[in-house]
C-alpha positions as CSV (number, residue, x, y, z in Angstrom):
1,X,-21.3,-95.2,-56.9
2,X,-21.3,-93.6,-60.5
3,X,-24.8,-92.0,-60.1
4,X,-23.1,-90.3,-56.6
5,X,-20.4,-88.8,-58.9
6,X,-23.6,-87.3,-61.3
7,X,-25.5,-86.0,-58.2
8,X,-22.5,-84.0,-57.1
9,X,-21.7,-82.8,-60.4
10,X,-25.0,-81.2,-61.1
11,X,-24.9,-80.1,-57.6
12,X,-21.7,-77.9,-58.3
13,X,-22.8,-76.4,-61.7
14,X,-26.4,-75.8,-59.3
15,X,-24.0,-73.6,-57.2
16,X,-22.1,-72.1,-60.1
17,X,-25.3,-70.8,-61.6
18,X,-26.6,-69.3,-58.3
19,X,-23.5,-67.7,-57.7
20,X,-23.6,-66.1,-61.3
21,X,-27.4,-65.6,-60.8
22,X,-26.4,-63.9,-57.4
23,X,-23.9,-61.8,-58.9
24,X,-25.8,-60.3,-62.0
25,X,-28.4,-59.3,-59.1
26,X,-25.5,-57.6,-57.3
27,X,-24.4,-55.8,-60.2
28,X,-27.8,-54.9,-61.2
29,X,-28.9,-53.0,-58.1
30,X,-25.5,-51.2,-58.0
31,X,-25.8,-50.4,-61.6
32,X,-29.5,-49.1,-61.0
33,X,-28.5,-47.4,-58.0
34,X,-25.9,-45.0,-60.3
35,X,-28.2,-45.1,-63.0
36,X,-31.3,-43.7,-60.9
37,X,-28.3,-41.2,-59.7
38,X,-27.7,-40.0,-62.8
39,X,-31.4,-39.5,-64.1
40,X,-32.1,-37.3,-61.0
41,X,-33.8,-39.6,-59.7
42,X,-31.7,-41.7,-57.5
43,X,-31.1,-40.8,-53.3
44,X,-27.7,-42.4,-52.9
45,X,-25.2,-40.5,-51.3
46,X,-23.4,-39.0,-54.1
47,X,-26.7,-37.2,-55.1
48,X,-27.1,-35.7,-51.6
49,X,-23.5,-34.3,-51.7
50,X,-23.6,-32.7,-55.3
51,X,-27.6,-31.5,-54.1
52,X,-26.1,-29.8,-50.3
53,X,-23.0,-28.1,-52.4
54,X,-25.2,-26.8,-55.0
55,X,-27.4,-25.2,-52.0
56,X,-24.1,-24.2,-50.5
57,X,-23.0,-22.6,-54.0
58,X,-26.1,-20.8,-54.4
59,X,-26.0,-19.1,-50.7
60,X,-22.4,-18.3,-50.8
61,X,-23.4,-16.2,-54.2
62,X,-26.4,-14.0,-52.2
63,X,-24.5,-13.6,-49.2
64,X,-23.7,-10.2,-47.9
65,X,-20.2,-8.7,-47.9
66,X,-21.0,-6.4,-45.5
67,X,-20.5,-8.0,-41.6
68,X,-22.5,-6.0,-38.5
69,X,-20.6,-5.8,-35.1
70,X,-22.3,-4.6,-32.3
71,X,-20.9,-3.9,-29.5
72,X,-21.1,-4.7,-26.0
73,X,-21.7,-8.4,-27.0
74,X,-25.1,-9.6,-26.8
75,X,-26.2,-10.4,-23.3
76,X,-23.9,-7.9,-21.8
77,X,-25.6,-6.9,-18.4
78,X,-23.2,-4.0,-17.5
79,X,-23.2,-1.4,-20.0
80,X,-21.9,1.7,-19.4
81,X,-24.4,4.9,-20.6
82,X,-22.5,6.9,-22.6
83,X,-20.0,5.7,-25.0
84,X,-20.2,1.8,-24.5
85,X,-22.7,1.0,-26.8
86,X,-21.9,1.0,-31.0
87,X,-22.7,-0.5,-34.3
88,X,-20.2,-1.0,-36.9
89,X,-19.7,-2.6,-40.4
90,X,-17.2,-3.7,-43.0
91,X,-17.6,-4.6,-46.6
92,X,-20.6,-2.4,-46.8
93,X,-22.8,0.7,-45.3
94,X,-25.3,1.0,-42.6
95,X,-29.0,1.5,-43.6
96,X,-30.6,1.4,-40.7
97,X,-30.7,1.1,-36.8
98,X,-32.9,1.2,-34.0
99,X,-32.3,0.9,-30.7
100,X,-35.5,0.7,-28.1
101,X,-35.8,0.6,-24.6
102,X,-37.5,-3.1,-23.7
103,X,-39.8,-2.2,-21.5
104,X,-41.1,1.0,-22.3
105,X,-40.3,1.1,-26.1
106,X,-39.1,4.3,-26.2
107,X,-36.7,4.4,-28.9
108,X,-33.5,6.1,-28.7
109,X,-32.3,8.6,-30.8
110,X,-28.8,7.8,-32.7
111,X,-26.8,9.2,-35.4
112,X,-25.5,6.9,-38.5
113,X,-21.5,8.4,-39.3
114,X,-21.5,10.4,-43.0
115,X,-19.0,7.1,-44.6
116,X,-22.0,4.6,-43.1
117,X,-19.6,2.8,-41.4
118,X,-20.8,3.7,-38.1
119,X,-23.4,4.3,-35.8
120,X,-24.0,5.5,-31.8
121,X,-26.8,7.4,-29.1
122,X,-27.3,10.6,-29.5
123,X,-27.4,11.0,-25.8
124,X,-26.9,9.3,-22.5
125,X,-28.7,6.1,-21.8
126,X,-30.9,5.4,-18.9
127,X,-29.1,3.4,-16.1
128,X,-30.8,0.0,-15.5
129,X,-32.3,-0.1,-18.8
130,X,-32.8,-3.3,-21.4
131,X,-31.8,-2.0,-24.8
132,X,-32.7,-3.9,-28.3
133,X,-30.9,-3.1,-31.0
134,X,-31.4,-3.9,-34.3
135,X,-28.6,-3.3,-37.6
136,X,-29.1,-3.2,-41.1
137,X,-26.5,-3.0,-44.0
138,X,-26.0,-3.2,-47.5
139,X,-23.0,-4.3,-49.6
140,X,-21.9,-2.7,-52.8
141,X,-24.1,-5.1,-54.7
142,X,-27.4,-4.0,-52.6
143,X,-27.5,-7.7,-50.5
144,X,-28.6,-6.9,-47.2
145,X,-27.1,-8.0,-44.2
146,X,-29.1,-8.2,-40.5
147,X,-27.8,-8.1,-36.6
148,X,-29.4,-7.4,-33.2
149,X,-28.5,-7.5,-29.8
150,X,-30.1,-6.8,-26.7
151,X,-27.9,-5.3,-22.9
152,X,-28.7,-4.0,-20.3
153,X,-27.0,-1.1,-18.7
154,X,-25.7,-0.6,-15.4
155,X,-27.7,-0.5,-12.5
156,X,-26.9,2.6,-9.8
157,X,-26.0,-0.2,-7.6
158,X,-23.0,-1.0,-9.6
159,X,-22.4,2.8,-10.8
160,X,-21.1,6.2,-9.7
161,X,-21.4,9.6,-10.5
162,X,-19.8,13.1,-9.2
163,X,-21.7,16.1,-8.7
164,X,-19.4,19.2,-9.5
165,X,-19.4,22.8,-8.4
166,X,-19.5,25.3,-10.3
167,X,-22.2,24.6,-12.6
168,X,-21.6,24.6,-16.5
169,X,-21.4,27.8,-18.0
170,X,-21.5,30.2,-15.0
171,X,-19.5,33.3,-14.1
172,X,-17.6,32.9,-10.3
173,X,-15.3,34.3,-8.4
174,X,-11.6,33.4,-8.3
175,X,-11.5,31.4,-5.2
176,X,-14.0,29.1,-6.8
177,X,-12.4,25.1,-6.4
178,X,-13.7,22.5,-8.7
179,X,-15.3,20.6,-6.1
180,X,-16.7,17.2,-7.0
181,X,-18.9,15.2,-4.7
182,X,-18.9,11.0,-5.4
183,X,-22.1,9.4,-4.4
184,X,-20.4,6.4,-3.7
185,X,-16.9,5.9,-1.6
186,X,-14.2,5.5,-4.1
187,X,-11.3,3.3,-3.2
188,X,-9.5,3.1,-6.7
189,X,-8.5,7.1,-6.1
190,X,-5.8,7.0,-8.5
191,X,-7.6,6.1,-11.6
192,X,-10.4,8.1,-11.2
193,X,-8.4,11.3,-10.7
194,X,-7.0,10.1,-14.0
195,X,-9.8,10.2,-15.9
196,X,-10.7,14.0,-14.9
197,X,-9.1,17.0,-15.7
198,X,-9.0,20.8,-14.9
199,X,-7.3,23.3,-17.2
200,X,-7.3,27.1,-17.3
201,X,-6.6,29.2,-20.3
202,X,-4.4,31.0,-17.8
203,X,-1.9,28.5,-18.0
204,X,-2.2,27.5,-14.5
205,X,-1.1,24.0,-12.9
206,X,-4.3,22.9,-11.4
207,X,-3.9,19.6,-9.2
208,X,-6.8,17.2,-7.5
209,X,-6.6,16.8,-3.5
210,X,-8.7,14.3,-1.8
211,X,-10.5,15.2,1.5
212,X,-11.8,11.3,1.6
213,X,-13.4,8.9,-0.6
214,X,-16.2,11.1,-1.4
215,X,-14.5,14.8,-2.2
216,X,-12.1,15.4,-4.9
217,X,-11.2,19.3,-4.8
218,X,-9.1,20.7,-7.9
219,X,-7.4,24.2,-7.7
220,X,-3.9,26.1,-8.5
221,X,-1.6,27.7,-5.7
222,X,-2.9,30.8,-5.7
223,X,-6.4,32.0,-6.6
224,X,-7.7,31.6,-10.6
225,X,-6.6,34.0,-12.8
226,X,-9.5,37.3,-13.1
227,X,-10.8,37.0,-16.6
228,X,-10.3,33.1,-17.3
229,X,-11.8,30.4,-18.6
230,X,-11.6,27.0,-16.9
231,X,-12.9,23.2,-18.1
232,X,-13.5,20.3,-16.6
233,X,-13.7,17.1,-17.8
234,X,-15.1,13.9,-17.0
235,X,-14.0,11.2,-18.5
236,X,-15.0,8.2,-16.5
237,X,-17.6,6.1,-18.4
238,X,-16.1,2.5,-17.8
239,X,-14.2,3.6,-14.7
240,X,-13.7,1.6,-11.6
241,X,-14.1,3.4,-8.8
242,X,-14.1,0.8,-6.3
243,X,-14.6,-3.2,-6.8
244,X,-17.9,-3.7,-8.8
245,X,-18.2,0.0,-9.0
246,X,-18.0,1.7,-12.2
247,X,-18.3,5.5,-13.4
248,X,-21.1,6.5,-15.9
249,X,-19.7,10.2,-17.0
250,X,-18.5,11.6,-19.9
251,X,-19.1,15.2,-19.3
252,X,-16.7,18.6,-20.5
253,X,-17.9,21.4,-18.1
254,X,-16.8,24.9,-18.5
255,X,-17.3,28.3,-16.2
256,X,-15.6,31.8,-16.3
257,X,-14.0,33.8,-13.6
258,X,-15.1,37.2,-13.1
259,X,-13.1,40.2,-12.0
260,X,-11.3,39.5,-8.5
261,X,-12.6,40.5,-5.4
262,X,-11.1,39.4,-2.1
263,X,-12.8,41.0,1.4
264,X,-10.6,41.1,4.1
265,X,-12.8,40.8,7.4
266,X,-11.1,42.5,10.7
267,X,-12.7,41.1,13.6
268,X,-10.6,43.1,15.7
269,X,-11.1,46.3,14.2
270,X,-14.8,45.3,13.0
271,X,-14.6,46.5,9.6
272,X,-14.5,44.9,6.0
273,X,-12.3,46.3,3.1
274,X,-13.6,45.1,-0.3
275,X,-10.5,45.0,-3.1
276,X,-11.1,44.4,-6.4
277,X,-8.4,43.5,-8.9
278,X,-6.1,44.8,-6.5
279,X,-8.2,48.4,-5.3
280,X,-9.8,49.3,-2.3
281,X,-13.5,49.5,-3.4
282,X,-15.7,50.1,-0.2
283,X,-14.8,49.7,3.7
284,X,-17.8,48.0,5.6
285,X,-18.5,48.4,9.0
286,X,-19.3,44.9,10.5
287,X,-20.3,42.6,13.8
288,X,-18.8,39.4,13.8
289,X,-19.0,36.4,16.3
290,X,-19.0,37.6,20.1
291,X,-16.4,36.4,22.4
292,X,-18.7,33.5,23.3
293,X,-19.2,32.2,19.7
294,X,-16.1,33.8,17.6
295,X,-16.0,33.2,13.9
296,X,-13.5,31.1,12.3
297,X,-10.5,33.1,10.8
298,X,-8.9,32.0,7.4
299,X,-9.8,32.3,3.8
300,X,-13.7,31.2,2.9
301,X,-15.2,31.0,-0.5
302,X,-18.8,32.2,-1.0
303,X,-20.4,29.2,-1.9
304,X,-24.3,30.0,-2.3
305,X,-26.2,33.3,-1.9
306,X,-29.6,33.8,-0.3
307,X,-31.6,37.2,-0.9
308,X,-33.7,35.9,2.2
309,X,-33.4,32.9,4.4
310,X,-34.3,31.0,7.4
311,X,-31.6,30.6,10.3
312,X,-32.4,28.6,13.2
313,X,-29.8,28.1,15.8
314,X,-30.7,24.7,16.4
315,X,-29.8,23.1,13.0
316,X,-25.9,24.3,14.0
317,X,-25.7,23.3,17.6
318,X,-27.1,26.4,19.8
319,X,-30.1,24.8,21.9
320,X,-31.5,25.6,25.3
321,X,-32.2,23.7,27.7
322,X,-35.9,23.6,26.6
323,X,-34.8,22.5,23.2
324,X,-35.3,25.2,20.9
325,X,-32.9,27.3,19.4
326,X,-31.0,30.5,21.1
327,X,-32.6,31.7,17.6
328,X,-34.7,31.6,14.8
329,X,-34.7,34.5,12.1
330,X,-36.9,33.1,9.4
331,X,-36.0,36.5,6.9
332,X,-32.3,36.8,7.3
333,X,-31.5,39.5,4.2
334,X,-28.6,39.3,1.7
335,X,-27.2,36.0,2.9
336,X,-24.0,34.3,1.4
337,X,-22.6,30.8,3.0
338,X,-19.4,30.8,4.1
339,X,-19.1,27.5,5.5
340,X,-20.8,24.2,5.6
341,X,-21.5,24.6,9.3
342,X,-23.5,27.3,9.0
343,X,-21.2,30.5,8.9
344,X,-22.7,33.1,6.4
345,X,-21.6,36.7,5.8
346,X,-25.2,38.6,5.8
347,X,-27.5,41.6,6.5
348,X,-28.6,42.0,10.0
349,X,-31.6,44.1,10.7
350,X,-32.4,43.1,14.3
351,X,-29.3,44.5,16.0
352,X,-28.8,48.4,16.5
353,X,-27.0,50.4,14.1
354,X,-24.8,51.2,16.8
355,X,-22.9,47.8,16.6
356,X,-21.8,47.5,12.9
357,X,-17.7,48.8,13.3
358,X,-18.0,48.6,17.5
359,X,-18.8,45.3,19.0
360,X,-19.1,41.6,17.9
361,X,-22.0,40.5,18.6
362,X,-22.8,37.2,16.6
363,X,-23.0,33.4,17.2
364,X,-20.4,33.5,14.4
365,X,-21.3,34.9,11.4
366,X,-20.4,38.0,9.9
367,X,-23.1,40.5,10.4
368,X,-23.7,44.2,7.8
369,X,-26.4,46.6,8.3
370,X,-29.4,45.8,6.6
371,X,-33.7,46.3,6.8
372,X,-36.7,43.8,6.9
373,X,-37.7,42.7,3.6
374,X,-34.1,43.2,1.9
375,X,-35.4,45.8,0.1
376,X,-33.3,48.7,0.7
377,X,-29.9,49.3,-1.8
378,X,-28.6,52.2,-0.1
379,X,-28.2,49.5,3.0
380,X,-24.4,48.1,3.6
381,X,-26.1,44.3,3.6
382,X,-27.8,44.9,0.1
383,X,-24.5,46.3,-1.3
384,X,-21.7,43.7,-0.8
385,X,-24.7,41.0,-1.4
386,X,-25.2,42.7,-5.1
387,X,-21.3,43.3,-5.5
388,X,-20.3,39.5,-4.8
389,X,-20.5,36.5,-6.9
390,X,-20.1,32.8,-5.7
391,X,-16.5,31.9,-5.5
392,X,-15.5,35.3,-4.4
393,X,-12.9,35.2,-1.1
394,X,-14.0,36.6,1.9
395,X,-10.7,36.5,4.2
396,X,-11.5,36.6,8.1
397,X,-8.6,37.7,10.5
398,X,-7.9,38.7,14.4
399,X,-10.3,36.8,15.8
400,X,-10.6,34.6,18.8
401,X,-11.2,31.2,17.1
402,X,-9.1,28.9,15.1
403,X,-8.4,28.5,11.1
404,X,-11.6,27.0,9.6
405,X,-10.8,23.6,8.5
406,X,-10.2,23.1,4.5
407,X,-13.3,20.8,3.9
408,X,-15.6,22.6,6.1
409,X,-17.5,24.7,2.5
410,X,-15.2,25.3,-0.2
411,X,-12.2,26.4,1.5
412,X,-9.2,24.5,0.2
413,X,-7.1,27.8,0.4
414,X,-6.3,27.3,3.7
415,X,-3.9,24.1,2.9
416,X,-0.5,25.1,2.1
417,X,0.1,24.1,-1.4
418,X,2.7,20.9,-0.3
419,X,0.0,19.8,1.7
420,X,-2.6,20.5,-1.2
421,X,-0.3,18.3,-3.6
422,X,0.0,15.8,-0.9
423,X,-3.6,14.6,-0.9
424,X,-3.5,14.0,-4.7
425,X,-3.6,10.5,-5.9
426,X,-1.6,11.2,-9.0
427,X,0.9,14.0,-8.1
428,X,1.1,17.1,-9.4
């Protein structure tokens, strides 16, 4: 019995000693970790946090204050080709920007603003082209920042353009409207028309009129005042013309109106009176359309001039049973177009001199006496050609035909002003 008690006591003391030893070992292990961290040789969590903090602090000290922003955002695939692309910086100044076409490597010229805060391309970009943009900037301490982006411009299938008349810098007659023909049908007419402005130095009110989804013309109520400067501004970049189809044009066009010239053809008397700036300067004998093919009545604007041109009746619907046109004249002199459908005022060398002023013999055109070769300036056809501008008005009256359709050529003057304004998508 006594032996059993002694054994238990020793056992308890052994257990106590073991616990002390283990506790010491555990303490030593923990202290050893701290010691290792203090000496910089340990790998405990505390050491990692302190090391990362030091790295972050160093990185923060080296980071540039310059913050570069490139628009459109990286990866954009429907960017406009005019004013969409921009590079801006805050907290610093741009030092270098390069923009290159990925496929060809061609570099796009651009300009950094004088204050170094922005950059933009100098000219219109190409459609359906992928570009890479790289920008560098420095802050006040000279620390550098960089940004890169890749964008793709809008495709022709997803964009529209407007082909306009008259040309920039031209001088035209007082009847010349601004006519814009879009290469895709426009359904958002109000938005597109709102992106177009036409103004005149004369102060005349100018209103647009839609003939259809592709054609928009602008004119004042009366002919332009002589000597005016007319300005067309197209601000269509990014404007949605139809679902999924946006504009790409940013352009300003100016043209001038010359002297006022309106010529009146009287199909009954077979005479044309040319009035310039309110005064009659010449009366010219003419031969208009025959009774079978009368000339349209109405106000017609000269849209094109050709010293010589070919006229083939088959192209405007005149065909004989054998399939050949009723006429095919390869060298019509001094021809000026009055309609899209083929009405011209032109020189005529194949008719007898006696028909001018006495008989209407043409297929609908207005003929003036002339010579083959268009080389005699004394002929009435040559005189009228030399004294006419595109945009001059030729009025035909007393013909047996109807008034020409306003959209057949540049002839919107045949619409009353109230009807013209009614065709505007934005009102007067």
